[in-house]
PDB file as gemmi writes it, atoms N, CA and C in Angstrom:
CRYST1    1.000    1.000    1.000  90.00  90.00  90.00 P 1                      
ATOM      1  N   MET A   1      16.665  22.536  13.471  1.00  0.00           N  
ATOM      2  CA  MET A   1      15.580  22.801  12.549  1.00  0.00           C  
ATOM      3  C   MET A   1      14.623  21.604  12.563  1.00  0.00           C  
ATOM      4  N   ARG A   2      13.353  21.898  12.737  1.00  0.00           N  
ATOM      5  CA  ARG A   2      12.317  20.869  12.647  1.00  0.00           C  
ATOM      6  C   ARG A   2      11.790  20.841  11.212  1.00  0.00           C  
ATOM      7  N   ILE A   3      11.476  19.643  10.742  1.00  0.00           N  
ATOM      8  CA  ILE A   3      10.953  19.491   9.390  1.00  0.00           C  
ATOM      9  C   ILE A   3       9.647  18.711   9.451  1.00  0.00           C  
ATOM     10  N   GLN A   4       8.629  19.257   8.801  1.00  0.00           N  
ATOM     11  CA  GLN A   4       7.332  18.595   8.717  1.00  0.00           C  
ATOM     12  C   GLN A   4       6.988  18.365   7.249  1.00  0.00           C  
ATOM     13  N   PHE A   5       6.072  17.435   7.018  1.00  0.00           N  
ATOM     14  CA  PHE A   5       5.635  17.124   5.662  1.00  0.00           C  
ATOM     15  C   PHE A   5       4.126  17.282   5.566  1.00  0.00           C  
ATOM     16  N   HIS A   6       3.691  18.112   4.625  1.00  0.00           N  
ATOM     17  CA  HIS A   6       2.271  18.309   4.369  1.00  0.00           C  
ATOM     18  C   HIS A   6       1.686  17.008   3.827  1.00  0.00           C  
ATOM     19  N   LYS A   7       0.402  16.753   4.070  1.00  0.00           N  
ATOM     20  CA  LYS A   7      -0.212  15.503   3.605  1.00  0.00           C  
ATOM     21  C   LYS A   7      -0.133  15.360   2.094  1.00  0.00           C  
ATOM     22  N   ARG A   8      -0.193  16.459   1.361  1.00  0.00           N  
ATOM     23  CA  ARG A   8      -0.056  16.407  -0.102  1.00  0.00           C  
ATOM     24  C   ARG A   8       1.336  15.917  -0.492  1.00  0.00           C  
ATOM     25  N   PHE A   9       2.355  16.404   0.199  1.00  0.00           N  
ATOM     26  CA  PHE A   9       3.726  15.976  -0.058  1.00  0.00           C  
ATOM     27  C   PHE A   9       3.863  14.475   0.202  1.00  0.00           C  
ATOM     28  N   ILE A  10       3.316  14.006   1.294  1.00  0.00           N  
ATOM     29  CA  ILE A  10       3.406  12.589   1.651  1.00  0.00           C  
ATOM     30  C   ILE A  10       2.765  11.727   0.561  1.00  0.00           C  
ATOM     31  N   LYS A  11       1.613  12.139   0.064  1.00  0.00           N  
ATOM     32  CA  LYS A  11       0.924  11.405  -0.998  1.00  0.00           C  
ATOM     33  C   LYS A  11       1.769  11.394  -2.276  1.00  0.00           C  
ATOM     34  N   GLN A  12       2.321  12.535  -2.642  1.00  0.00           N  
ATOM     35  CA  GLN A  12       3.153  12.614  -3.845  1.00  0.00           C  
ATOM     36  C   GLN A  12       4.411  11.765  -3.685  1.00  0.00           C  
ATOM     37  N   HIS A  13       5.011  11.791  -2.517  1.00  0.00           N  
ATOM     38  CA  HIS A  13       6.210  10.995  -2.252  1.00  0.00           C  
ATOM     39  C   HIS A  13       5.898   9.510  -2.393  1.00  0.00           C  
ATOM     40  N   LYS A  14       4.759   9.098  -1.861  1.00  0.00           N  
ATOM     41  CA  LYS A  14       4.354   7.692  -1.924  1.00  0.00           C  
ATOM     42  C   LYS A  14       4.216   7.214  -3.373  1.00  0.00           C  
ATOM     43  N   ASN A  15       3.786   8.111  -4.260  1.00  0.00           N  
ATOM     44  CA  ASN A  15       3.574   7.770  -5.669  1.00  0.00           C  
ATOM     45  C   ASN A  15       4.841   7.823  -6.518  1.00  0.00           C  
ATOM     46  N   LEU A  16       5.946   8.283  -5.948  1.00  0.00           N  
ATOM     47  CA  LEU A  16       7.204   8.400  -6.692  1.00  0.00           C  
ATOM     48  C   LEU A  16       8.255   7.432  -6.136  1.00  0.00           C  
ATOM     49  N   LYS A  17       7.908   6.170  -6.046  1.00  0.00           N  
ATOM     50  CA  LYS A  17       8.797   5.165  -5.448  1.00  0.00           C  
ATOM     51  C   LYS A  17      10.155   5.092  -6.126  1.00  0.00           C  
ATOM     52  N   LYS A  18      10.200   5.361  -7.431  1.00  0.00           N  
ATOM     53  CA  LYS A  18      11.465   5.235  -8.165  1.00  0.00           C  
ATOM     54  C   LYS A  18      12.522   6.239  -7.709  1.00  0.00           C  
ATOM     55  N   ILE A  19      12.120   7.304  -7.009  1.00  0.00           N  
ATOM     56  CA  ILE A  19      13.097   8.322  -6.595  1.00  0.00           C  
ATOM     57  C   ILE A  19      13.323   8.348  -5.085  1.00  0.00           C  
ATOM     58  N   TRP A  20      12.806   7.371  -4.356  1.00  0.00           N  
ATOM     59  CA  TRP A  20      12.940   7.385  -2.899  1.00  0.00           C  
ATOM     60  C   TRP A  20      14.388   7.463  -2.445  1.00  0.00           C  
ATOM     61  N   ASP A  21      15.267   6.673  -3.063  1.00  0.00           N  
ATOM     62  CA  ASP A  21      16.679   6.703  -2.664  1.00  0.00           C  
ATOM     63  C   ASP A  21      17.298   8.077  -2.904  1.00  0.00           C  
ATOM     64  N   LYS A  22      17.002   8.650  -4.061  1.00  0.00           N  
ATOM     65  CA  LYS A  22      17.536   9.969  -4.402  1.00  0.00           C  
ATOM     66  C   LYS A  22      16.971  11.032  -3.449  1.00  0.00           C  
ATOM     67  N   PHE A  23      15.675  10.917  -3.130  1.00  0.00           N  
ATOM     68  CA  PHE A  23      15.084  11.869  -2.188  1.00  0.00           C  
ATOM     69  C   PHE A  23      15.779  11.772  -0.836  1.00  0.00           C  
ATOM     70  N   ASP A  24      15.982  10.553  -0.345  1.00  0.00           N  
ATOM     71  CA  ASP A  24      16.644  10.377   0.949  1.00  0.00           C  
ATOM     72  C   ASP A  24      18.031  11.014   0.949  1.00  0.00           C  
ATOM     73  N   GLU A  25      18.762  10.811  -0.133  1.00  0.00           N  
ATOM     74  CA  GLU A  25      20.103  11.385  -0.261  1.00  0.00           C  
ATOM     75  C   GLU A  25      20.059  12.910  -0.199  1.00  0.00           C  
ATOM     76  N   ARG A  26      19.146  13.497  -0.965  1.00  0.00           N  
ATOM     77  CA  ARG A  26      19.050  14.964  -1.007  1.00  0.00           C  
ATOM     78  C   ARG A  26      18.483  15.522   0.291  1.00  0.00           C  
ATOM     79  N   PHE A  27      17.576  14.777   0.925  1.00  0.00           N  
ATOM     80  CA  PHE A  27      17.002  15.218   2.185  1.00  0.00           C  
ATOM     81  C   PHE A  27      18.079  15.294   3.269  1.00  0.00           C  
ATOM     82  N   ILE A  28      18.952  14.305   3.317  1.00  0.00           N  
ATOM     83  CA  ILE A  28      20.058  14.317   4.281  1.00  0.00           C  
ATOM     84  C   ILE A  28      20.967  15.513   4.013  1.00  0.00           C  
ATOM     85  N   LEU A  29      21.255  15.762   2.734  1.00  0.00           N  
ATOM     86  CA  LEU A  29      22.052  16.947   2.373  1.00  0.00           C  
ATOM     87  C   LEU A  29      21.371  18.215   2.879  1.00  0.00           C  
ATOM     88  N   PHE A  30      20.057  18.299   2.661  1.00  0.00           N  
ATOM     89  CA  PHE A  30      19.285  19.474   3.070  1.00  0.00           C  
ATOM     90  C   PHE A  30      19.362  19.691   4.579  1.00  0.00           C  
ATOM     91  N   THR A  31      19.250  18.612   5.350  1.00  0.00           N  
ATOM     92  CA  THR A  31      19.288  18.759   6.811  1.00  0.00           C  
ATOM     93  C   THR A  31      20.652  19.230   7.302  1.00  0.00           C  
ATOM     94  N   LYS A  32      21.711  18.846   6.581  1.00  0.00           N  
ATOM     95  CA  LYS A  32      23.069  19.263   6.962  1.00  0.00           C  
ATOM     96  C   LYS A  32      23.398  20.665   6.471  1.00  0.00           C  
ATOM     97  N   ASP A  33      22.973  20.978   5.234  1.00  0.00           N  
ATOM     98  CA  ASP A  33      23.266  22.278   4.623  1.00  0.00           C  
ATOM     99  C   ASP A  33      22.208  22.589   3.564  1.00  0.00           C  
ATOM    100  N   PRO A  34      21.160  23.336   3.934  1.00  0.00           N  
ATOM    101  CA  PRO A  34      20.086  23.638   2.982  1.00  0.00           C  
ATOM    102  C   PRO A  34      20.556  24.351   1.706  1.00  0.00           C  
ATOM    103  N   ASN A  35      21.732  24.941   1.757  1.00  0.00           N  
ATOM    104  CA  ASN A  35      22.232  25.671   0.593  1.00  0.00           C  
ATOM    105  C   ASN A  35      23.347  24.928  -0.144  1.00  0.00           C  
ATOM    106  N   HIS A  36      23.425  23.638   0.052  1.00  0.00           N  
ATOM    107  CA  HIS A  36      24.425  22.837  -0.657  1.00  0.00           C  
ATOM    108  C   HIS A  36      24.208  23.008  -2.163  1.00  0.00           C  
ATOM    109  N   PRO A  37      25.279  23.184  -2.938  1.00  0.00           N  
ATOM    110  CA  PRO A  37      25.143  23.438  -4.381  1.00  0.00           C  
ATOM    111  C   PRO A  37      24.355  22.360  -5.149  1.00  0.00           C  
ATOM    112  N   LEU A  38      24.430  21.101  -4.738  1.00  0.00           N  
ATOM    113  CA  LEU A  38      23.686  20.052  -5.435  1.00  0.00           C  
ATOM    114  C   LEU A  38      22.171  20.232  -5.349  1.00  0.00           C  
ATOM    115  N   LEU A  39      21.713  20.938  -4.318  1.00  0.00           N  
ATOM    116  CA  LEU A  39      20.277  21.119  -4.123  1.00  0.00           C  
ATOM    117  C   LEU A  39      19.693  22.220  -5.005  1.00  0.00           C  
ATOM    118  N   ASN A  40      20.531  23.116  -5.470  1.00  0.00           N  
ATOM    119  CA  ASN A  40      20.055  24.263  -6.248  1.00  0.00           C  
ATOM    120  C   ASN A  40      18.869  24.933  -5.548  1.00  0.00           C  
ATOM    121  N   ASN A  41      19.029  25.176  -4.271  1.00  0.00           N  
ATOM    122  CA  ASN A  41      17.976  25.783  -3.457  1.00  0.00           C  
ATOM    123  C   ASN A  41      17.717  27.205  -3.948  1.00  0.00           C  
ATOM    124  N   HIS A  42      16.439  27.476  -4.285  1.00  0.00           N  
ATOM    125  CA  HIS A  42      16.121  28.805  -4.823  1.00  0.00           C  
ATOM    126  C   HIS A  42      14.688  29.205  -4.475  1.00  0.00           C  
ATOM    127  N   PRO A  43      14.448  30.526  -4.391  1.00  0.00           N  
ATOM    128  CA  PRO A  43      13.100  31.014  -4.101  1.00  0.00           C  
ATOM    129  C   PRO A  43      12.193  30.855  -5.320  1.00  0.00           C  
ATOM    130  N   LEU A  44      10.903  30.739  -5.047  1.00  0.00           N  
ATOM    131  CA  LEU A  44       9.916  30.607  -6.118  1.00  0.00           C  
ATOM    132  C   LEU A  44       9.049  31.857  -6.185  1.00  0.00           C  
ATOM    133  N   HIS A  45       8.312  31.966  -7.275  1.00  0.00           N  
ATOM    134  CA  HIS A  45       7.439  33.120  -7.510  1.00  0.00           C  
ATOM    135  C   HIS A  45       6.087  32.618  -7.979  1.00  0.00           C  
ATOM    136  N   GLY A  46       5.188  33.528  -8.260  1.00  0.00           N  
ATOM    137  CA  GLY A  46       3.865  33.148  -8.750  1.00  0.00           C  
ATOM    138  C   GLY A  46       3.056  32.460  -7.667  1.00  0.00           C  
ATOM    139  N   LYS A  47       2.430  31.330  -8.019  1.00  0.00           N  
ATOM    140  CA  LYS A  47       1.567  30.646  -7.046  1.00  0.00           C  
ATOM    141  C   LYS A  47       2.357  30.113  -5.851  1.00  0.00           C  
ATOM    142  N   TYR A  48       3.662  29.973  -5.984  1.00  0.00           N  
ATOM    143  CA  TYR A  48       4.518  29.521  -4.893  1.00  0.00           C  
ATOM    144  C   TYR A  48       5.362  30.668  -4.327  1.00  0.00           C  
ATOM    145  N   ASP A  49       4.850  31.881  -4.400  1.00  0.00           N  
ATOM    146  CA  ASP A  49       5.565  33.025  -3.838  1.00  0.00           C  
ATOM    147  C   ASP A  49       5.812  32.772  -2.349  1.00  0.00           C  
ATOM    148  N   ASN A  50       6.973  33.098  -1.874  1.00  0.00           N  
ATOM    149  CA  ASN A  50       7.413  32.878  -0.481  1.00  0.00           C  
ATOM    150  C   ASN A  50       7.725  31.419  -0.167  1.00  0.00           C  
ATOM    151  N   TYR A  51       7.832  30.572  -1.187  1.00  0.00           N  
ATOM    152  CA  TYR A  51       8.258  29.185  -1.015  1.00  0.00           C  
ATOM    153  C   TYR A  51       9.619  29.034  -1.679  1.00  0.00           C  
ATOM    154  N   ARG A  52      10.252  27.896  -1.405  1.00  0.00           N  
ATOM    155  CA  ARG A  52      11.550  27.604  -1.998  1.00  0.00           C  
ATOM    156  C   ARG A  52      11.502  26.207  -2.596  1.00  0.00           C  
ATOM    157  N   SER A  53      12.471  25.915  -3.458  1.00  0.00           N  
ATOM    158  CA  SER A  53      12.526  24.623  -4.125  1.00  0.00           C  
ATOM    159  C   SER A  53      13.944  24.074  -4.081  1.00  0.00           C  
ATOM    160  N   ILE A  54      14.035  22.737  -3.966  1.00  0.00           N  
ATOM    161  CA  ILE A  54      15.323  22.071  -4.098  1.00  0.00           C  
ATOM    162  C   ILE A  54      15.203  20.991  -5.164  1.00  0.00           C  
ATOM    163  N   ASN A  55      16.310  20.697  -5.823  1.00  0.00           N  
ATOM    164  CA  ASN A  55      16.341  19.649  -6.837  1.00  0.00           C  
ATOM    165  C   ASN A  55      16.512  18.294  -6.166  1.00  0.00           C  
ATOM    166  N   ILE A  56      15.710  17.332  -6.607  1.00  0.00           N  
ATOM    167  CA  ILE A  56      15.862  15.960  -6.148  1.00  0.00           C  
ATOM    168  C   ILE A  56      16.560  15.157  -7.249  1.00  0.00           C  
ATOM    169  N   THR A  57      16.055  15.282  -8.469  1.00  0.00           N  
ATOM    170  CA  THR A  57      16.710  14.709  -9.648  1.00  0.00           C  
ATOM    171  C   THR A  57      16.744  15.803 -10.696  1.00  0.00           C  
ATOM    172  N   GLY A  58      17.099  15.451 -11.921  1.00  0.00           N  
ATOM    173  CA  GLY A  58      17.142  16.444 -12.984  1.00  0.00           C  
ATOM    174  C   GLY A  58      15.826  17.170 -13.183  1.00  0.00           C  
ATOM    175  N   ASP A  59      14.698  16.476 -12.978  1.00  0.00           N  
ATOM    176  CA  ASP A  59      13.395  17.100 -13.210  1.00  0.00           C  
ATOM    177  C   ASP A  59      12.488  17.098 -11.986  1.00  0.00           C  
ATOM    178  N   ILE A  60      12.817  16.372 -10.948  1.00  0.00           N  
ATOM    179  CA  ILE A  60      11.968  16.302  -9.753  1.00  0.00           C  
ATOM    180  C   ILE A  60      12.394  17.377  -8.767  1.00  0.00           C  
ATOM    181  N   ARG A  61      11.386  18.117  -8.252  1.00  0.00           N  
ATOM    182  CA  ARG A  61      11.625  19.192  -7.301  1.00  0.00           C  
ATOM    183  C   ARG A  61      10.834  18.953  -6.022  1.00  0.00           C  
ATOM    184  N   ALA A  62      11.357  19.427  -4.915  1.00  0.00           N  
ATOM    185  CA  ALA A  62      10.638  19.441  -3.647  1.00  0.00           C  
ATOM    186  C   ALA A  62      10.439  20.899  -3.254  1.00  0.00           C  
ATOM    187  N   VAL A  63       9.185  21.256  -2.988  1.00  0.00           N  
ATOM    188  CA  VAL A  63       8.838  22.630  -2.637  1.00  0.00           C  
ATOM    189  C   VAL A  63       8.594  22.694  -1.132  1.00  0.00           C  
ATOM    190  N   TYR A  64       9.175  23.710  -0.510  1.00  0.00           N  
ATOM    191  CA  TYR A  64       9.007  23.855   0.933  1.00  0.00           C  
ATOM    192  C   TYR A  64       8.863  25.317   1.323  1.00  0.00           C  
ATOM    193  N   LYS A  65       8.406  25.512   2.559  1.00  0.00           N  
ATOM    194  CA  LYS A  65       8.263  26.858   3.103  1.00  0.00           C  
ATOM    195  C   LYS A  65       8.994  26.927   4.433  1.00  0.00           C  
ATOM    196  N   GLU A  66       9.745  27.992   4.607  1.00  0.00           N  
ATOM    197  CA  GLU A  66      10.386  28.265   5.894  1.00  0.00           C  
ATOM    198  C   GLU A  66       9.386  29.034   6.741  1.00  0.00           C  
ATOM    199  N   VAL A  67       8.779  28.366   7.706  1.00  0.00           N  
ATOM    200  CA  VAL A  67       7.792  29.014   8.566  1.00  0.00           C  
ATOM    201  C   VAL A  67       8.487  29.999   9.492  1.00  0.00           C  
ATOM    202  N   ASN A  68       9.596  29.557  10.046  1.00  0.00           N  
ATOM    203  CA  ASN A  68      10.473  30.415  10.835  1.00  0.00           C  
ATOM    204  C   ASN A  68      11.853  29.767  10.829  1.00  0.00           C  
ATOM    205  N   LYS A  69      12.789  30.317  11.578  1.00  0.00           N  
ATOM    206  CA  LYS A  69      14.160  29.782  11.513  1.00  0.00           C  
ATOM    207  C   LYS A  69      14.266  28.362  12.048  1.00  0.00           C  
ATOM    208  N   ASP A  70      13.253  27.908  12.774  1.00  0.00           N  
ATOM    209  CA  ASP A  70      13.284  26.576  13.372  1.00  0.00           C  
ATOM    210  C   ASP A  70      12.354  25.564  12.707  1.00  0.00           C  
ATOM    211  N   LEU A  71      11.515  25.984  11.753  1.00  0.00           N  
ATOM    212  CA  LEU A  71      10.528  25.079  11.170  1.00  0.00           C  
ATOM    213  C   LEU A  71      10.451  25.215   9.649  1.00  0.00           C  
ATOM    214  N   VAL A  72      10.545  24.069   8.976  1.00  0.00           N  
ATOM    215  CA  VAL A  72      10.405  23.982   7.525  1.00  0.00           C  
ATOM    216  C   VAL A  72       9.300  22.964   7.236  1.00  0.00           C  
ATOM    217  N   ILE A  73       8.412  23.308   6.290  1.00  0.00           N  
ATOM    218  CA  ILE A  73       7.355  22.379   5.896  1.00  0.00           C  
ATOM    219  C   ILE A  73       7.477  22.099   4.402  1.00  0.00           C  
ATOM    220  N   PHE A  74       7.699  20.833   4.065  1.00  0.00           N  
ATOM    221  CA  PHE A  74       7.708  20.419   2.665  1.00  0.00           C  
ATOM    222  C   PHE A  74       6.269  20.238   2.224  1.00  0.00           C  
ATOM    223  N   ILE A  75       5.877  20.913   1.128  1.00  0.00           N  
ATOM    224  CA  ILE A  75       4.472  20.915   0.740  1.00  0.00           C  
ATOM    225  C   ILE A  75       4.174  20.204  -0.575  1.00  0.00           C  
ATOM    226  N   ALA A  76       5.158  20.057  -1.455  1.00  0.00           N  
ATOM    227  CA  ALA A  76       4.888  19.435  -2.754  1.00  0.00           C  
ATOM    228  C   ALA A  76       6.139  18.767  -3.301  1.00  0.00           C  
ATOM    229  N   LEU A  77       5.918  17.713  -4.095  1.00  0.00           N  
ATOM    230  CA  LEU A  77       7.003  16.970  -4.717  1.00  0.00           C  
ATOM    231  C   LEU A  77       6.526  16.507  -6.086  1.00  0.00           C  
ATOM    232  N   GLY A  78       7.283  16.808  -7.117  1.00  0.00           N  
ATOM    233  CA  GLY A  78       6.899  16.377  -8.454  1.00  0.00           C  
ATOM    234  C   GLY A  78       7.839  16.925  -9.504  1.00  0.00           C  
ATOM    235  N   THR A  79       7.481  16.655 -10.763  1.00  0.00           N  
ATOM    236  CA  THR A  79       8.295  17.160 -11.853  1.00  0.00           C  
ATOM    237  C   THR A  79       8.109  18.672 -11.983  1.00  0.00           C  
ATOM    238  N   HIS A  80       9.037  19.279 -12.642  1.00  0.00           N  
ATOM    239  CA  HIS A  80       8.969  20.720 -12.860  1.00  0.00           C  
ATOM    240  C   HIS A  80       7.646  21.099 -13.503  1.00  0.00           C  
ATOM    241  N   SER A  81       7.229  20.390 -14.541  1.00  0.00           N  
ATOM    242  CA  SER A  81       5.981  20.728 -15.237  1.00  0.00           C  
ATOM    243  C   SER A  81       4.741  20.452 -14.378  1.00  0.00           C  
ATOM    244  N   GLU A  82       4.767  19.418 -13.553  1.00  0.00           N  
ATOM    245  CA  GLU A  82       3.628  19.141 -12.676  1.00  0.00           C  
ATOM    246  C   GLU A  82       3.441  20.244 -11.646  1.00  0.00           C  
ATOM    247  N   LEU A  83       4.518  20.723 -11.099  1.00  0.00           N  
ATOM    248  CA  LEU A  83       4.442  21.699 -10.024  1.00  0.00           C  
ATOM    249  C   LEU A  83       4.187  23.123 -10.502  1.00  0.00           C  
ATOM    250  N   TYR A  84       4.790  23.492 -11.619  1.00  0.00           N  
ATOM    251  CA  TYR A  84       4.778  24.899 -12.014  1.00  0.00           C  
ATOM    252  C   TYR A  84       3.864  25.238 -13.183  1.00  0.00           C  
ATOM    253  N   SER A  85       3.090  24.290 -13.662  1.00  0.00           N  
ATOM    254  CA  SER A  85       2.180  24.576 -14.793  1.00  0.00           C  
ATOM    255  C   SER A  85       0.836  25.027 -14.326  1.00  0.00           C  
TER     256      SER A  85                                                      
END                                                                             
């Protein structure tokens, strides 16, 4: 599986330095098993219809899209209220 990061995601990641270690931990989990229970991987609806989300911390989420079985693009990173309001 190839993984890409949208420029918006990169900017948001850069601004969330306090969670970099946690993101790295969850990202490694995701690459090994996208459906690992700690990630709470789930589909989204509304403005993020056809996207999925994983938990990074209690309130921080990473939103991604499965382009095909070989490509995933992470598009957004932020708190639940920042992303879904």
